[in-house]
C-alpha positions as CSV (number, residue, x, y, z in Angstrom):
1,S,130.4,101.8,134.5
2,L,128.4,103.8,132.9
3,D,129.7,104.8,129.4
4,V,128.1,107.0,126.4
5,V,126.4,103.9,124.9
6,T,124.5,103.2,127.7
7,C,123.9,106.9,128.7
8,T,122.7,107.4,125.0
9,S,120.5,104.1,125.7
10,V,118.7,105.4,128.8
11,L,118.5,109.0,127.7
12,S,116.6,107.1,124.2
13,A,114.0,105.5,126.4
14,C,113.2,108.6,128.0
15,A,112.9,110.3,124.9
16,T,110.8,107.7,124.0
17,A,108.2,107.3,126.3
18,G,107.6,111.2,125.9
19,G,107.3,114.4,127.6
20,Q,110.5,113.7,129.5
21,W,112.4,116.4,128.1
22,Q,113.5,117.7,131.2
23,R,114.4,114.9,132.2
24,V,116.5,113.9,129.4
25,L,119.1,117.9,130.1
26,Q,119.1,116.2,133.4
27,L,120.7,113.3,132.2
28,L,123.0,114.9,129.8
29,A,124.5,117.0,132.4
30,Q,125.2,114.5,134.6
31,M,127.1,113.1,131.9
32,Q,129.2,115.6,131.9
33,T,129.1,116.0,135.3
34,Q,130.8,111.9,135.3
35,R,133.0,113.5,132.4
36,I,131.2,111.4,129.5
37,V,131.8,113.0,126.3
38,P,128.3,113.1,124.1
39,N,128.6,111.9,120.7
40,V,126.4,113.0,118.2
41,F,123.7,109.8,118.8
42,T,123.4,111.5,122.4
43,M,123.1,114.5,121.5
44,S,120.4,113.6,118.4
45,V,118.5,111.8,120.6
46,A,117.9,114.7,123.5
47,M,117.2,116.9,120.7
48,N,114.3,114.4,119.4
49,A,113.2,114.3,123.4
50,C,112.9,118.5,122.9
51,G,111.1,118.0,119.7
52,K,108.6,116.0,120.7
53,D,107.7,118.2,123.5
54,R,107.6,121.1,121.7
55,S,110.6,122.9,123.2
56,W,112.3,123.8,120.0
57,Q,114.7,126.2,121.4
58,H,116.2,123.5,124.3
59,A,116.7,121.6,120.8
60,L,118.9,124.4,119.0
61,H,120.4,125.2,122.7
62,L,121.9,121.5,122.3
63,L,122.6,121.7,118.8
64,R,124.6,124.7,119.8
65,Q,125.9,122.5,122.7
66,M,127.6,120.6,120.3
67,E,130.1,123.2,118.1
68,E,130.8,124.2,121.8
69,M,132.2,120.6,122.5
70,K,133.3,119.6,119.5
71,V,130.6,117.2,118.3
72,L,130.4,117.4,115.0
73,H,127.1,117.7,113.3
74,N,125.4,114.7,110.9
75,T,122.7,114.9,108.9
76,V,120.6,113.0,110.9
77,S,121.4,115.4,114.2
78,C,120.3,118.9,111.7
79,N,117.4,116.6,110.7
80,T,116.3,116.5,114.6
81,S,116.5,120.4,114.9
82,I,114.6,120.9,111.7
83,S,111.5,118.4,112.9
84,A,112.0,120.1,116.3
85,C,111.8,123.9,114.5
86,A,108.8,122.0,112.9
87,A,107.4,120.7,116.0
88,G,107.1,124.4,117.2
89,S,106.3,126.1,114.1
90,Q,110.0,128.0,114.3
91,W,110.2,127.9,109.8
92,H,112.8,130.4,109.8
93,A,114.8,128.6,112.6
94,A,113.9,125.7,109.9
95,V,114.8,127.1,107.1
96,R,118.3,128.7,108.4
97,L,119.2,125.2,109.5
98,L,118.9,123.7,106.3
99,E,121.1,126.3,104.7
100,Q,123.5,125.6,107.4
101,M,123.7,122.1,106.1
102,Q,124.6,122.5,102.7
103,N,127.3,125.5,103.8
104,L,128.7,122.9,106.1
105,C,128.8,120.6,103.1
106,I,126.4,118.2,105.1
107,S,123.5,115.7,102.8
108,V,120.5,117.0,102.5
109,D,117.9,114.4,102.6
110,V,114.2,113.6,101.8
111,V,114.0,113.4,105.3
112,S,115.2,116.9,106.4
113,L,113.5,118.5,102.8
114,N,110.0,116.9,104.5
115,A,110.4,118.7,108.1
116,A,111.0,122.1,106.2
117,I,108.2,121.5,104.7
118,A,106.2,120.7,107.4
119,A,107.7,122.9,108.9
120,C,107.1,126.3,107.2
121,G,103.3,124.3,106.6
122,N,102.7,124.8,111.0
123,G,103.7,128.6,110.0
124,R,101.6,129.6,107.4
125,E,104.0,129.9,105.1
126,W,102.9,128.0,101.8
127,Q,104.8,129.5,99.0
128,H,108.1,128.7,101.0
129,A,106.8,125.0,101.8
130,L,106.7,125.0,97.5
131,A,108.9,126.5,97.3
132,L,111.0,123.5,99.3
133,F,109.0,121.1,97.7
134,S,110.6,121.7,93.9
135,R,114.0,121.6,96.1
136,L,113.7,118.1,96.1
137,F,113.8,117.5,92.8
138,E,116.7,119.9,91.8
139,L,118.5,117.7,94.4
140,V,117.4,114.5,92.4
141,L,115.7,113.1,95.7
142,A,112.5,111.2,95.1
143,P,109.6,112.9,96.7
144,T,107.1,110.7,99.6
145,S,104.2,110.4,100.5
146,T,105.3,112.2,103.4
147,S,106.2,115.3,101.3
148,Y,103.9,115.5,99.1
149,N,101.3,115.2,102.2
150,S,103.3,117.9,104.2
151,A,103.5,120.4,101.2
152,I,99.1,119.6,100.2
153,S,98.9,120.5,103.9
154,A,100.7,123.8,103.8
155,C,98.3,124.9,100.8
156,E,95.4,123.7,102.8
157,R,96.0,125.7,105.8
158,C,96.0,128.6,103.5
159,G,93.2,127.3,101.7
160,H,95.2,127.4,98.2
161,W,92.7,124.8,96.7
162,Q,94.4,124.7,93.0
163,P,98.1,123.6,94.1
164,A,97.1,121.0,96.8
165,L,95.1,119.7,94.1
166,E,97.8,119.9,91.2
167,L,100.1,118.3,94.2
168,L,97.2,115.6,94.6
169,R,97.0,114.6,90.6
170,E,100.6,114.2,90.7
171,M,100.9,111.8,93.4
172,S,98.5,109.5,90.9
173,A,101.3,110.0,87.9
174,E,102.4,106.6,87.2
175,E,106.3,107.4,87.6
176,V,105.6,109.1,91.0
177,Q,106.7,106.1,93.9
178,A,104.2,108.6,96.5
179,A,100.9,107.4,95.8
180,P,98.0,109.6,97.6
181,D,96.8,108.4,101.3
182,S,94.0,109.1,102.6
183,I,95.9,111.7,104.5
184,S,96.4,112.9,100.9
185,Y,92.9,113.1,99.9
186,N,91.1,114.9,103.4
187,L,93.8,117.3,102.8
188,A,92.6,118.3,99.2
189,I,88.9,118.3,100.6
190,S,89.9,120.4,103.1
191,A,92.2,122.6,100.8
192,C,88.9,122.4,98.7
193,G,86.3,123.6,101.4
194,R,88.3,126.1,103.0
195,A,88.0,128.5,99.4
196,G,84.4,127.2,99.1
197,R,84.4,124.7,96.4
198,W,82.4,122.4,97.8
199,Q,81.9,121.0,94.2
200,L,85.7,119.4,94.1
201,A,85.7,118.1,97.3
202,L,82.2,116.5,96.8
203,A,83.6,114.4,93.6
204,L,87.5,114.1,95.3
205,F,85.7,112.6,98.6
206,T,83.7,109.9,95.9
207,E,87.0,109.2,94.1
208,M,89.0,108.0,97.2
209,P,89.4,104.3,97.8
210,L,89.2,104.2,101.5
211,A,87.1,107.3,103.2
212,D,87.4,107.5,107.3
213,E,85.5,109.8,109.3
214,V,88.3,112.3,108.7
215,S,86.8,112.1,105.2
216,F,83.3,112.1,106.4
217,N,83.9,115.6,108.5
218,A,86.0,117.0,106.0
219,T,83.2,116.3,103.2
220,I,80.5,117.7,105.0
221,S,82.4,120.9,106.2
222,A,82.4,122.0,102.6
223,C,79.3,121.5,102.5
224,E,78.0,123.4,105.1
225,K,80.8,126.3,104.7
226,G,78.9,126.2,100.8
227,S,75.7,126.3,102.0
228,Q,74.9,122.1,101.0
229,W,73.5,121.5,103.5
230,Q,71.2,118.7,101.7
231,R,74.4,116.7,100.5
232,A,75.8,117.0,103.7
233,L,73.0,115.4,105.2
234,G,73.9,112.7,102.3
């Protein structure tokens, strides 16, 4: 016979496949019809499926449904909702959820803040992204490479090269447990390019441990914007 564990496994398989959020919602409705009560893991899987397909409104609706069904929220379910908001560039909703977590005394972790930083970056709210990045230190949480890259990305989207470079340099500090990777450098190069700082972009490209196709394209673009086509050609 069907139980909540079996149903959650089926939902998880659909969510993993991607593009199945409508099917996931149908299965969730069938569970309720058969009086199988979803738990927090079931709802988190369903919200994750919606988030992957940028259906952030449905993810937030499921979060509200949890309250109606008296299913208690936890860090995972809230993080999943914030990530769905990030995918949909809904930074207001993401920040509001983060505040609700604290009001409900639900533990905020690195994943919570990383998702909110990404949401602000996607919404071109770089200052809010940096403020959330600072919250990591206030909560004594060690930032990860994802934390730094999301914050750098927020700066890059708006062409703010100085804070992007500061974050990149901070990653290289010995006390930081998040070494810069190709994504970090590529974002910083792009930020410099957007601001017309082709010399800095070129310097960053030169110091990269391992460049990839994105690195070359970002550096060439920076040189082109600075009318340095000879350097772009190498």
